[in-house]
ROMITI-96647 format. One line per field, with one value per residue (C-alpha): residue number from 0; residue in one letter; x, y, z. Coordinates in steps of 0.2 Angstrom, whole numbers, plus 5000, padded with zeros to 4 digits. Each point is the difference from the previous one (the first is absolute). Last residue first. Layout:
N
resi	(NUM,...);
resn	(a,...);
px	(X,...);
py	(Y,...);
pz	(Z,...);
% end
This chain:
344
resi	(343,342,341,340,339,338,337,336,335,334,333,332,331,330,329,328,327,326,325,324,323,322,321,320,319,318,317,316,315,314,313,312,311,310,309,308,307,306,305,304,303,302,301,300,299,298,297,296,295,294,293,292,291,290,289,288,287,286,285,284,283,282,281,280,279,278,277,276,275,274,273,272,271,270,269,268,267,266,265,264,263,262,261,260,259,258,257,256,255,254,253,252,251,250,249,248,247,246,245,244,243,242,241,240,239,238,237,236,235,234,233,232,231,230,229,228,227,226,225,224,223,222,221,220,219,218,217,216,215,214,213,212,211,210,209,208,207,206,205,204,203,202,201,200,199,198,197,196,195,194,193,192,191,190,189,188,187,186,185,184,183,182,181,180,179,178,177,176,175,174,173,172,171,170,169,168,167,166,165,164,163,162,161,160,159,158,157,156,155,154,153,152,151,150,149,148,147,146,145,144,143,142,141,140,139,138,137,136,135,134,133,132,131,130,129,128,127,126,125,124,123,122,121,120,119,118,117,116,115,114,113,112,111,110,109,108,107,106,105,104,103,102,101,100,99,98,97,96,95,94,93,92,91,90,89,88,87,86,85,84,83,82,81,80,79,78,77,76,75,74,73,72,71,70,69,68,67,66,65,64,63,62,61,60,59,58,57,56,55,54,53,52,51,50,49,48,47,46,45,44,43,42,41,40,39,38,37,36,35,34,33,32,31,30,29,28,27,26,25,24,23,22,21,20,19,18,17,16,15,14,13,12,11,10,9,8,7,6,5,4,3,2,1,0);
resn	(p,p,l,a,e,k,a,a,p,k,l,l,n,k,d,a,g,v,h,p,d,h,c,v,v,c,a,k,n,e,t,g,l,h,a,k,v,a,k,i,d,k,d,e,h,c,d,f,c,m,a,n,g,e,k,k,l,l,k,p,g,t,s,q,h,p,d,h,c,a,m,c,d,d,v,a,d,h,t,f,k,p,k,p,t,q,l,f,n,d,h,c,e,w,c,l,a,a,g,t,k,i,v,l,k,k,n,d,s,a,h,p,k,h,c,a,m,c,d,g,d,g,v,p,q,h,v,n,k,k,k,a,v,d,e,h,c,e,m,c,t,a,k,p,s,k,k,l,l,g,k,f,n,t,a,h,p,t,h,c,d,l,c,d,g,s,e,v,a,q,h,k,f,k,g,q,a,l,p,n,d,h,c,t,l,c,l,e,n,g,k,k,i,l,l,f,k,n,p,a,q,h,p,a,h,c,s,s,c,e,g,n,e,v,p,q,h,k,f,k,n,g,a,i,f,d,k,h,c,t,f,c,l,k,l,p,p,m,k,p,q,p,s,m,g,g,d,g,h,c,q,t,c,k,g,q,g,f,p,q,h,v,f,v,e,p,g,h,p,g,a,p,t,p,a,t,a,s,h,n,k,n,t,s,a,a,a,p,k,n,t,l,s,s,r,a,p,v,g,d,f,f,f,k,l,w,k,q,d,n,t,a,a,y,g,g,a,l,s,v,g,m,v,v,i,v,l,v,p,i,g,l,g,g,w,k,r,l,t,a,k,r,r,m);
px	(5029,5017,5009,5015,4990,4998,5018,5005,4988,5005,4988,4994,4986,4987,5009,5004,5014,5007,5014,5009,4997,4996,5008,5018,4997,4994,5018,5000,5005,4983,4993,4995,4982,4997,4987,4989,4998,4997,5019,5000,4986,5009,5016,4992,5002,5005,5017,5001,5003,5017,5006,4997,5017,5010,4993,4999,5001,5013,4997,5013,5004,5011,4990,5003,4991,4982,4997,4988,4985,4988,5011,4991,4983,4987,5006,4995,4983,5008,4991,4988,4994,5016,4999,5015,5008,4990,5004,5017,5006,5018,5013,5008,4987,4988,5009,4994,4982,5001,4997,5003,5009,5015,5005,5005,4999,4982,4991,4997,5018,5015,5018,5009,4985,5001,4998,5011,5008,5010,5010,5016,5002,4999,4984,4992,5005,4992,5013,5003,5013,4997,5009,4990,4988,5012,5009,4985,5008,5015,4994,4988,5014,5011,4986,4995,5019,5008,4999,4984,4998,4983,5010,5018,5016,5000,4999,4996,4988,5003,4985,4998,5003,5001,4981,5000,4992,4984,4987,5012,5008,4983,4993,4982,4983,4986,5008,5007,5001,5016,5008,4999,5001,5018,5005,5001,4996,5019,5005,4987,5007,5016,5002,4997,5012,5014,5017,5008,4994,4985,4997,5007,5014,5007,4994,4985,4998,4984,4994,5017,5009,4989,5013,4988,5007,5000,4981,4996,5008,5012,4999,5014,5015,5017,5001,4987,5011,5012,5010,4996,5012,4999,4985,4989,5003,4997,4984,4995,5004,5015,5003,4985,4988,4998,5015,5011,5014,5012,4989,4997,4993,5005,5018,4999,4989,5015,4993,5007,4982,4994,5014,4997,4981,4993,4989,4989,4995,4984,4998,5003,4998,5016,5008,5008,5018,5004,4995,5009,4993,5013,5013,5012,5014,4990,5010,4985,5002,4991,4984,5001,4992,4983,4994,4997,4994,5016,4998,4984,4986,4994,4981,4998,5011,5009,5009,5000,5011,5012,5002,5003,5013,5009,5000,5008,5015,5002,5015,4999,4996,4987,4992,5000,4992,4987,4996,4999,4989,4988,4999,4995,4987,4993,4999,4993,4982,5004,5017,4991,4989,5016,5007,4984,5000,5018,4996,4985);
py	(6055,4992,4996,5011,5008,4983,4996,5016,4998,4982,4986,4989,4993,5008,5016,5009,4988,4986,4987,4996,5017,4998,5009,4997,4986,4988,5000,5004,4988,4995,5018,5001,4996,5001,5014,4988,4988,4982,4998,5001,4987,4988,5001,4995,5011,4990,4994,5011,5015,4993,4995,5018,5005,4988,4987,4999,5018,5007,5017,4996,4983,4986,4999,5000,4998,5004,4995,5012,4996,4989,5005,5017,4991,5014,5007,4986,5007,5016,5015,5013,5016,5002,5006,5012,4994,4984,4987,5007,4994,5007,4986,4996,4991,5001,4985,4989,5006,4996,4981,4994,5007,4994,4988,4982,4993,4997,5011,4996,5002,4991,5002,5013,5010,5007,5016,5013,4985,4996,5016,4994,5016,4992,4991,5017,5008,4987,4993,5003,4990,4984,4991,5006,4986,4985,4998,4997,4988,5008,5016,5003,5002,5010,5012,5001,5003,4986,4991,5008,5006,5008,5015,4997,5004,4984,4994,4984,4987,5003,4999,4992,4981,5004,4999,4982,4993,4991,5013,5015,4996,4995,5017,4996,5005,5001,5014,5006,4982,4996,5015,4990,5014,5003,4997,4981,4999,5002,4985,4989,5006,4990,4989,5006,5005,5003,4994,5003,4983,4994,4988,5014,5003,5013,5018,4995,5011,5009,5011,4996,5013,5014,5013,5014,5002,4981,4998,5015,4993,5013,5012,5011,4988,5006,4990,4987,4985,5003,4984,4987,4998,5016,5004,4989,5009,5017,4994,4992,5015,4994,4987,4989,4996,4983,5004,4985,5003,5006,5013,5006,4990,5000,4994,4995,4985,4992,4982,4995,4996,5017,5009,4991,5003,4982,4993,4985,4985,4993,4989,4983,4989,5007,5014,5008,5002,5018,5015,5016,5017,5014,5006,5003,4989,4983,4987,4995,4992,4983,5001,4994,4983,4998,4989,4983,4987,4990,4996,4991,5007,4992,4997,4988,5000,4987,4989,5014,5010,4986,4997,5018,5001,4985,5009,5016,4989,4995,5010,4990,5014,5008,4984,4994,5016,4998,4982,5004,5015,4991,4985,5012,5008,4983,4992,5015,4994,4983,4991,4983,5004,5003,4984,4990,5009,4995,4981,4999);
pz	(5205,4998,5016,5005,5014,5008,4999,5008,5014,5004,4995,5014,4989,5011,5000,5016,5004,5011,5000,4983,4993,4981,4985,5001,5013,4986,4993,4981,4987,4995,5000,4982,5003,5019,4998,4990,5015,4993,5001,5019,5001,4989,5010,5016,5016,5015,4998,4985,5011,5007,4983,4995,5007,5011,5011,5019,5001,5014,4993,4987,4993,5006,5017,5018,5017,5000,4982,4992,4988,5010,5015,5002,5003,5002,4984,4989,4995,4995,5008,4995,5008,5011,5018,5001,5011,5003,4987,4997,5017,5001,5002,5016,5011,4985,4993,5015,4998,4981,5005,5017,5015,5011,4987,5006,4983,5004,5013,5018,5004,5007,5004,4990,4995,4982,4991,5009,5008,4984,5002,4992,4991,4983,5006,5006,4984,4988,4989,4981,4991,5008,5014,5015,5006,4996,5016,5011,5012,5007,4991,5014,5013,4988,4997,5018,5004,5009,5016,5004,5018,4994,4994,4994,5008,5011,5017,5011,4993,4981,4989,4982,5002,5019,5001,4994,4985,4994,5004,4999,4984,4993,5004,5006,4993,5012,5011,5016,5008,4991,5009,5017,5013,5006,5018,5002,4981,4997,5010,4992,4983,5003,5015,5018,5015,4988,5006,4983,4995,5010,5015,5011,5012,5012,4995,4990,4985,4993,5015,5008,4989,5007,4999,4995,4983,4997,5006,4988,4984,4994,4985,4995,5002,5005,5016,5001,4998,5014,4999,5014,5015,5010,4989,5010,5016,4992,4994,5016,5012,5011,5013,4994,5014,5008,5011,5004,4987,5012,5006,4982,4985,4982,4998,5019,4995,4990,5002,4983,4994,5007,4991,4984,4999,4998,4986,5006,4989,5006,5015,5009,4985,4992,5010,4985,5001,5005,4989,5000,5002,4997,5011,4985,5006,4997,5009,5010,5018,5001,5010,5018,5003,5008,4986,5008,4987,5000,5019,4997,5010,5016,4998,5015,5016,5011,4987,4987,5012,5003,4981,4997,5013,4992,4983,5008,5005,5018,5009,5016,5011,4989,4996,5018,5005,4987,5005,5018,4997,4989,5012,5014,4990,4994,5018,5010,4998,5007,5000,5001,4985,4990,5005,4996,4983,4996,5005,4990);
% end
């Protein structure tokens, strides 16, 4: 009651005058910081604890590579922050002119970055457009960022800032794309491979699909590492990520014997090349899934074959000696020479 009465006696100027007096005494008498806090809390509500104040300069990094370094996480006051070394050390003049006061870099961004960082685009045939244009800050923050390498966004989210989402291009998604990171296959800066691939297309695909070219006979596009002649790398509306379905995919390279010339008779299986052929590799010729007559016997039963008089004595002959496996002018797909050899 006595303190309230005293304050009322001083009137509206009482609190400001007391504060000034107290702070003056504190400075003159060398009061400890804890005493200052006690007096401030006496007059004002909501004064934070001194331990919660964060306006301290960042510790200088010992990293000599001018890379991003992470200071101690700020705990409940914010996420971990990665700091560009020159900025953390207060060396503004390394990048900015006018004694470090200019907001603009003192030279073109790419040239400026390469005064510290290795020139990672020299000698590479293919360059990421932002890198070639010197737009480093389109991906990296110049001072500090919440992500490693000073990236302004994390992972694929950064890539999708400029690139359309490749997974939206089809119903079937490449698992490596759906569950992985763009940088699993691509480099962000420069490379000697198209599509900014880290490795050749063949080597890239073989990282996961290592068993598609180990047999004796390999499909030429597979052997050449031209996987994208048949498959889309990210997503497709077709199973197996193929660019087209059925025989239409094969006609991209192979002559369409169903049209030129137009055959009179066709083998029932001819619309589905992969009913007989493996698209990647095979132990037998012509990329056949099975060798010799075993391929034919998948559909044609032995009893039906033996019921044909012309087949007598041909048990050790290959079916394709007499029959065309695809098309023909004869209803039994007999080749002209075989038809002529038939008994009257």
